[in-house]
C-alpha positions in Angstrom: 77.8 -92.3 85.6 80.4 -91.3 82.8 83.5 -89.5 84.2 85.2 -86.8 82.4 88.2 -87.9 81.0 90.2 -84.7 79.2 90.0 -81.6 79.9 91.7 -78.7 78.0 92.5 -75.5 79.7 93.6 -72.6 77.2 95.8 -70.1 79.4 97.5 -66.7 78.5 99.3 -66.6 81.2 96.9 -63.5 82.9 95.2 -63.8 86.0 91.9 -64.9 84.9 93.7 -67.6 82.9 95.3 -68.9 85.9 91.9 -69.0 87.7 90.6 -71.1 85.1 93.7 -73.6 85.0 93.2 -73.9 88.7 89.9 -74.5 88.1 90.9 -77.3 85.6 93.3 -78.6 87.7 90.7 -79.3 90.4 88.2 -81.0 88.2 91.3 -83.1 86.6 92.0 -84.2 90.2 88.5 -85.2 91.1 87.9 -87.1 87.6 90.9 -88.8 87.5 90.7 -86.8 83.9 94.3 -85.9 81.8 94.7 -82.3 81.7 96.0 -80.6 78.8 97.6 -77.1 79.3 97.2 -75.3 75.7 98.7 -71.9 75.1 98.2 -70.1 71.1 100.8 -67.7 70.3 98.6 -65.1 68.2 99.6 -64.3 64.6 99.0 -60.8 64.8 102.0 -59.9 67.2 104.5 -62.7 65.1 103.5 -60.5 62.2 104.5 -57.0 64.2 108.1 -59.1 65.0 109.0 -60.1 61.5 108.4 -56.2 60.3 110.3 -54.8 63.2 113.1 -57.4 63.7 114.8 -57.2 60.4 117.9 -59.1 60.5 116.7 -62.3 62.1 112.9 -62.3 62.5 112.5 -66.3 62.1 115.3 -66.7 64.8 113.6 -64.3 67.2 109.8 -66.0 66.4 111.2 -69.2 67.4 112.8 -67.8 70.5 109.5 -66.2 71.3 107.8 -69.8 70.9 110.2 -71.4 72.8 110.5 -69.2 75.8 106.4 -69.7 76.0 106.9 -73.3 75.4 109.3 -73.5 78.1 107.2 -71.4 80.7 104.4 -73.9 79.8 106.2 -76.9 80.2 107.4 -75.8 83.5 103.8 -75.5 84.7 103.0 -78.8 83.5 105.7 -80.4 85.1 104.7 -78.9 88.7 101.4 -79.8 88.6 102.2 -83.4 87.0 104.2 -84.1 90.4 100.8 -84.7 92.3 100.7 -87.6 89.9 98.3 -85.7 87.4 98.6 -86.7 83.4 99.6 -83.2 82.3 100.3 -82.5 78.9 101.0 -79.2 77.0 100.9 -77.5 73.8 101.8 -74.0 72.1 100.5 -73.5 68.5 100.1 -70.7 66.4 97.0 -69.2 65.2 93.6 -67.5 65.9 92.8 -68.6 69.5 89.2 -69.9 69.2 90.0 -71.7 65.9 93.3 -73.3 67.5 91.3 -74.4 71.1 88.4 -75.7 69.5 90.8 -77.7 66.8 92.8 -79.3 69.2 89.7 -80.0 71.6 88.3 -81.9 68.9 91.7 -83.8 67.8 92.1 -85.0 71.5 88.2 -85.9 72.0 88.1 -83.7 75.0 85.3 -83.6 77.2 85.6 -79.8 78.4 87.5 -76.9 77.7 88.1 -74.3 80.7 88.9 -70.8 80.1 88.8 -67.4 82.4 86.1 -64.8 81.9 86.8 -61.4 80.1 87.3 -59.4 83.2 85.8 -56.0 84.1 85.1 -55.2 80.5 83.1 -58.6 79.6 80.1 -57.0 78.3 82.1 -54.8 76.2 84.6 -57.4 75.0 81.8 -59.6 74.2 80.2 -57.5 71.6 83.7 -57.0 69.8 84.2 -60.6 69.9 86.5 -62.0 72.5 88.4 -65.9 72.9 84.8 -66.9 75.1 82.6 -65.7 72.5 84.1 -67.4 69.4 85.2 -70.4 70.9 81.7 -70.8 72.1 80.2 -69.7 68.9 82.5 -72.2 66.7 82.7 -75.1 69.2 81.2 -78.1 69.9 83.1 -79.2 73.5 81.5 -78.0 76.8 82.7 -74.7 77.5 83.1 -73.9 81.4 84.2 -69.8 81.8 85.9 -69.5 85.0 84.9 -66.4 87.0 85.3 -66.9 90.6 88.4 -68.4 92.6 88.5 -72.3 92.7 88.4 -72.3 96.4 86.7 -75.7 97.0 84.9 -78.0 94.3 81.5 -76.9 93.1 78.8 -77.2 95.8 75.8 -75.8 94.2 75.0 -76.3 90.6 72.0 -74.7 88.8 70.7 -75.9 85.5 68.4 -73.6 83.9 66.2 -75.5 81.2 63.5 -74.9 78.9 63.1 -78.9 77.7 65.1 -78.5 74.7 67.3 -81.1 73.6 70.3 -78.8 74.6 68.9 -78.7 78.1 68.8 -82.1 78.4 72.2 -82.1 77.4 73.4 -79.6 79.8 71.8 -81.5 82.9 73.7 -84.4 81.7 76.5 -82.4 81.7 76.3 -81.2 85.4 75.3 -84.7 86.3 79.1 -85.6 84.8 81.0 -82.8 86.0 79.5 -82.5 89.7 78.6 -86.1 90.2 78.8 -85.7 94.2 77.0 -82.3 94.7 73.3 -81.2 94.7 71.6 -79.9 91.5 68.7 -77.7 91.3 67.2 -78.0 88.1 65.2 -74.8 87.1 62.9 -73.7 84.5 61.1 -70.3 84.6 58.0 -70.3 82.5 57.2 -67.3 80.3 53.5 -66.6 80.7 51.7 -65.5 76.9 50.1 -62.7 78.5 51.7 -60.3 80.7 50.0 -58.3 83.5 49.4 -55.6 81.0 48.4 -57.5 78.0 46.0 -59.7 78.6 43.1 -56.9 78.5 44.7 -55.4 75.3 43.8 -58.8 73.8 40.5 -58.5 74.9 40.8 -61.6 76.7 38.7 -62.3 79.9 40.7 -62.7 83.1 39.2 -66.7 83.3 40.8 -67.3 79.7 43.9 -65.8 80.8 44.2 -67.9 83.9 43.0 -71.0 81.7 46.1 -70.0 79.6 48.6 -69.6 82.5 47.3 -72.9 84.4 47.9 -74.9 81.1 51.4 -73.6 80.9 52.2 -74.6 84.5 50.8 -77.9 83.9 52.5 -78.4 80.5 55.8 -77.4 82.6 55.6 -79.5 85.4 54.6 -82.8 83.1 57.6 -81.9 81.1 59.9 -81.3 84.3 58.6 -85.0 85.4 59.9 -86.0 82.2 63.4 -84.3 81.8 64.1 -85.7 85.5 63.0 -89.2 85.0 64.9 -89.2 81.6 68.4 -87.7 82.9 68.3 -88.6 86.6 66.2 -91.3 87.6 66.1 -91.8 91.1 69.3 -89.5 91.9 68.3 -87.6 95.2 70.6 -85.0 94.8 68.6 -83.8 92.1 65.6 -81.2 92.6 63.4 -79.1 90.3 61.3 -75.7 90.7 59.2 -74.0 88.2 59.0 -70.2 88.6 57.1 -67.7 86.5 59.3 -64.2 85.7 61.3 -63.1 82.8 64.1 -65.9 82.4 67.4 -64.1 83.1 66.1 -62.3 86.4 64.8 -65.5 87.8 67.9 -67.4 87.3 69.7 -64.5 88.4 67.7 -64.3 91.5 67.7 -68.7 91.9 71.4 -68.4 91.9 71.7 -65.9 94.5 69.5 -67.8 96.7 70.8 -71.0 96.5 74.4 -69.7 96.4 75.4 -71.5 93.1 78.7 -71.5 92.6 78.4 -73.0 88.7 75.6 -72.6 86.3 75.0 -75.1 83.4 73.1 -74.1 80.6 72.4 -75.4 77.0 73.2 -73.2 73.8 70.3 -73.5 71.6 70.9 -74.3 68.1 73.9 -73.2 65.9 73.1 -69.7 65.8 72.2 -69.4 70.0 75.2 -66.7 70.5 74.2 -64.9 67.3 71.0 -64.5 68.5 72.5 -63.9 72.0 73.4 -60.1 70.4 69.6 -59.2 70.5 69.3 -61.0 74.1 69.0 -64.6 74.8 68.8 -66.3 78.3 72.3 -67.6 77.7 73.9 -64.0 77.0 72.6 -62.5 80.3 73.7 -65.5 82.1 77.3 -65.4 80.7 77.3 -61.3 81.6 75.1 -60.9 85.0 75.9 -63.8 87.2 78.8 -64.0 89.5 79.5 -67.7 89.7 80.9 -69.9 87.3 79.1 -70.9 83.9 79.6 -74.1 81.9 77.6 -74.1 78.2 77.0 -76.7 76.5 76.4 -77.0 72.8 73.9 -79.3 70.8 75.2 -82.2 69.2 76.8 -81.8 65.8 74.4 -83.2 63.3 75.7 -85.3 60.3 76.3 -83.6 57.3 73.1 -84.8 54.5 74.2 -86.2 51.4 74.4 -84.0 48.4 71.7 -85.3 46.4 
């Protein structure tokens, strides 16, 4: 199994960002990976400085940059004493753009960010670094919600058998190579308990339909396990019926999952999240860390 080689941990030195850095450190140690600490100086505060500091705006801006760079350097040097390879970088711009740009330039395998705190739901709709980084980026993104007390022990991978689901399972095997992984598919029946009779269908027809749906799901589950994790005894699977977000939450609680790995469906997945996607609910409502895997970027078609 291919290991993670390069991890980007973006930090603004807040408590939630510190949790993300701690998790990134643990993962870097587990995988023998390079750790890159990144801080993005937002443009707006610098513009405020330029207007408020009339005499020496450029010197003040440079002083701020140097102070943050020194803080990040001290952190990098402290972590490097344990034998890790740690690099650090401070840049100026919009956080999500610079994070994705840095990750792409350095061929990162993983970006690690802290969650959005108590106001995650409200902030998400207004547009956060997490949201925008997910929306625009291609690199797998780990959102850290919990204190990283230990390595991940119980990983849940919800799948819908799409290509992003396969990428999510591959990433779960990659990021947690020594722990148990539960692959979950939630089968949504075409007719709910109150709808089948409205469509003037017999109970036998509805039951036949449900049997076919479950049969297809079991075959698809066997295929994805055989393709992604052949012979891997750490990987188990289950198929359940119901409303996917609720079933995923219940399964995460019952497994005591500390990580959920989920695929982002298509380039517009997080646009659709505003209208109720499974990914959005997992990000909002689960207490454990969430790793979102984007679909592979398709090559641009040549202009005829």
